[in-house]
C-alpha angles and dihedrals in degrees: 000000000000092000098061089047092051091047091048091049093049094058104097097193096058116129129200093233121064098148130056120290132019123259097260092052091046094053091046093047093048092048092050099035105038094094094041092046092095092046092057091058106104111200116216095221128037089220091054090050090049091057095061127212095283094058114062105194094190106052104126138351089244089073096044094118093056093044095051094059098114096174089064093048091049090051091052091047089053089050093054094043104038098028094237118149120257114244122237094256090056093046090052090051092053093047092052093047090052092049089052091052095049089047090055093047090051091050093050091046094052103120092205089068096053134052122261096258089074093064103022139061122230125216094254092046090052090053092048091049088051091051093047091048089053090050090048092050093054091042092057092049092052096040109028093157096057127088120268117267120250094236114130114016121166120257128227090285091054091251120136115242132174108252093232092061091052091067109088113188105219133166112211121211095252119105088196089071095050092097118068093228092058091041096052090045090053094052092045092051098038096055136058115233121234119190120227111264110234093022094212098056130077114249112261090223142039113193123202121275088245092058091047091051092053099045090042094216140085148130128274092278090051092051094045096050093049093047093047089051092058097038091053089047089056093049104263122135093236129166138184111241119206114198144095132307138175124280091255093056096041093049097037090241105171096166091104095048123092116232089234088076093065094048096268106123113210116235120266116275106247140149090218089088088070114094115259117253113247119231119247127226091270093052092048093049090050091050091048092050091047092048091047093054109104102196121046132179111232115229117244115272113259114217116211132183113240090207092056089046092052092047091051090050092050090049090050091049092049092049091050088048090051093048089049090049091051090046091052091046092051088050094049090048089049093050089047091055091047087051092049089056088063110112093204095047105147092014102072107109120224143165126211138158129273120199116194125201125254104073134066089014094291108163103191139011119268141168127245120203102219093197092060105016093233125140123238135181119249089253101050118145095231091068112071106177149352128227104170146346125212137173134169092288109046148343123246128196117209113238096180125101117244103211101150103024112277095326106131096016114134120212097200097129090188091069104093092190088067105029127037118207127210104207117053097204097058111048120161115245117234113277092210095065100268119119122248117286132206122102095298093309093120127087118282120268123248094234093057122121126248093253092052089050092053091048091049091047090056090049093047094046086079093048118099112241129201115267119229120276116278092213125100119242109284108250122196113186125208091252091055093046092051096045090059093178139057111281087348101297141063133183128200126186120215133180095266105015146027115227122201124189124199129186118241114275087010091114126047092229093054095243111162100176140007129196119198112191114198121230122262104188096179087060093044097251117126097185135261141205125229120197125187126201140195136192098012118159091215089055095241109165108169138003123201117200125190103183092187095064098024092241122153122185119188128192124203134196120234118276103065122128111261090024094267114186108159134011123194121195125183119187093342095309127105111242103165139017126184126199138195101249095204091057090057133070093215095052092234113176108170141002124202126193125197133171095278104000139065123199128193130189126204139184139195097012125156093234091050092240112163105160138035129174137170129193122206131207106260090208089063091064092061093050091066094232122159094226118053118222115247118223102176140358125197132193127184129196141201120241117277108211092199094068129056115261094246090057099040111091119225100177134016119193118190111197103199098183094043094041091228133130123200126198119196113189129211121273114266120227112283093012129115099190125059127221119244138183128201123201131198108220109241125225122262093259096041119115131215093253091063096047115136114242108257120238103248142165123203118196089200107065091190095062112111108243114246123252123256091247090057091048091050091050090049091050091051089052091050092051090051089049088051091054089046089051092051090048092048088051091051090048088049092052090048091048094050090048089053090048093050092046089050091050094051094049089045093054092046094052107025116188130189129214124229115206119236090239095057101105093178099062100027090057089227111191121198108234116219124228093253093051087052091054093045091050091049092053093049090052092051092049089048091051092050092050092047093052112067115179094198097053094097092055098040094054094094094052118082096203103045094174097050106050122166119236092259092049093048090049091049092050093048092050091047090052096049092044090052095052091045089053092048090050093050091046091052092049090051090051093053092044093051094051092049088051093049093049089046093050093048090049090050091051093051090046091052092048094049093052089053099047102026092116096053099041121110126232092259092050091049090052091049091051092051091047090051093048090052093052095044092049090050090051093046090053092048094051094045087054093048091049095048089048092048092051089053095045100045099073090046091054090047094052092044091053090048090053091048092050092052092051093049109108092212092066099044095095 
């Protein structure tokens, strides 16, 4: 241990301070803020704060039902805040939860369930502990003003272990955790965070990663050790950092963080979420008068410059961006002022993860906050100082001064002037390409000679190396991986939203996450709720709620009946329905419903229909009639290139009240006005000769006007189209009623789908080969018992198991006679088919001999083909007949022997 001390004393630039704050400020802050340390802890969830530190609600999945009882937690919260007494049911709930927690801890602390390395110390571990204690003793003498190093905390069995041996690199069998982002996200969601108490002191214990994974809770050191164990197992150069952080980081206070930072985009700011103002009687009368006016004077056309409009839009966007930047700057300044009010600023101890470049294609170093799973740069303002860094190979002490947070701090662990290592045998090579320095203490280089290798081996034989980890291999089961959160649910509160995560199949409605965005009225946003679902039988994927306007927007996956894609409800009424057009025969894409109008949009139809609308008489709604009166129906069509433009209808309008039909045709090339034709529908007894001349306009004056018979035929087609349109509208109304009824029944009885490959919930059992053979034998025996060949002949006898001699002989004769008749019948069928094929072949052969000279080449080829097929069939039938003649006597004899052996016929 003298060599590290001499090296440390030889560094001229060493300072007494490497973390945040000086000794005097630390003592003053601790003396003034020790009592207020707990009050500065900002819990992320009010339910979590209500539980208290002694009650851990998310210990194990076995107690998920007890933990998820939010009414009880709320009652406890009210008891703490308002001073009201907890009722007997709530007290019982808390006691039962505490009992389950203690039972789980006793189970995990049972020495018979773990290997001896958890509660014993090996000879090599004792030697390492002695070496580390010597290092720590000299470190305290050299730097009495610095914080103690986190070197040998006790584990869950109260046995001291070196922190480097607590890290157990493990690679779980889940490819989803192979990336550091998904791995950190899993750890952050799966565990429940517990702040350090007191926040300015190192924890007294560091349990094993396996213990942390099972209890599903821990402090920042527990989080970081577990995450580093997994990351190093996946090949990352990861380390645990022990240092100081801000209050928001150490207490997991996300109330100052926007939801965008975690990948949850906030909804667009829009005043559309505000409820529309309803028109009063005066406004309605003015609109009615305006719509009833037949002649209107068009306003003069206003000419605008597109360039000026685009410049104005850019200026508005830039102004909005500047305002947003000012708002964010003010919020950051306000947050900094709040942070400056923290009495323990720079003293709050925290642990996080450092990932260095060089492995897994990592280009530069970065931090991972294990409690949230987010990625930060190495100079982030939330981290204020670093005391030490350790991994499963070595322990490094920071010798750099943290004046302005971590700005200017280098994480090149191979630089011994900035990082002092504990173990000589496991120094970290330089992350910037240089080899390890330090008086030959580093690992040998690859290009060294054999003699040098031998000499180094002799020198290294006297150097203490690190013993293997005392922790078992970290095992993550499929149930744990799929739960993804403590007790199946987790809630996080952010500045603008509340994010709730649920495990699959944890909720009966299949919800896996819910984002509740808070209202921001000055920005024109009134709040919304987003709900995401999985494994729903009704294919519901997402639901969007806007409580302020009463809007509900549902999204569905493909596979539903009617091809339903989206369903929008406003104040309990369906306003818009979207469909998957490829899942429907009519190509319906969207259906809009207004007060007195329904609009449908289509695509990829054979009749080129793209639009259909129907307008109802609003007065018929007040009459309470079942059927609404149709005023007008409109259909629009795409251009059909096979027909001329003046004959290809672009729009058909059916005026039901006025008994008129108007057809507007597509624009011709080079025209700006379309032709149209308006028909007056005739009476039922009116003939074509008395047809009224339609009102029409032809763009091309040189076209020959159509005859009256053609106009009458066109009118008849339009009338049929009108009837088809009415029927289609009725079918659409019926279909929408079925969809709404199905949705109501689905919401009342929600059912989830379990995939066939889900071996956990399907209780799938692998059947062995012996079980398969036994099951096959049982099936054959059951088939044999089910099939009784004498049942048709014993039907007339009341006592089938006590037949007389004459009855048994009669049954035997009848059975043999039936088999004989069947065999003869089968032979006759084969013989008749053979004779038919032979006769057909002979007829074609005779015809060919007569007409061979006059037949064409194709007829000759057909004859040859027919002959080959006929000869093949004749050959097959002859073989079948011969085989049947040979097998028939054997079947008859076999049945006779079986009848003689049957106990029912041995009378």
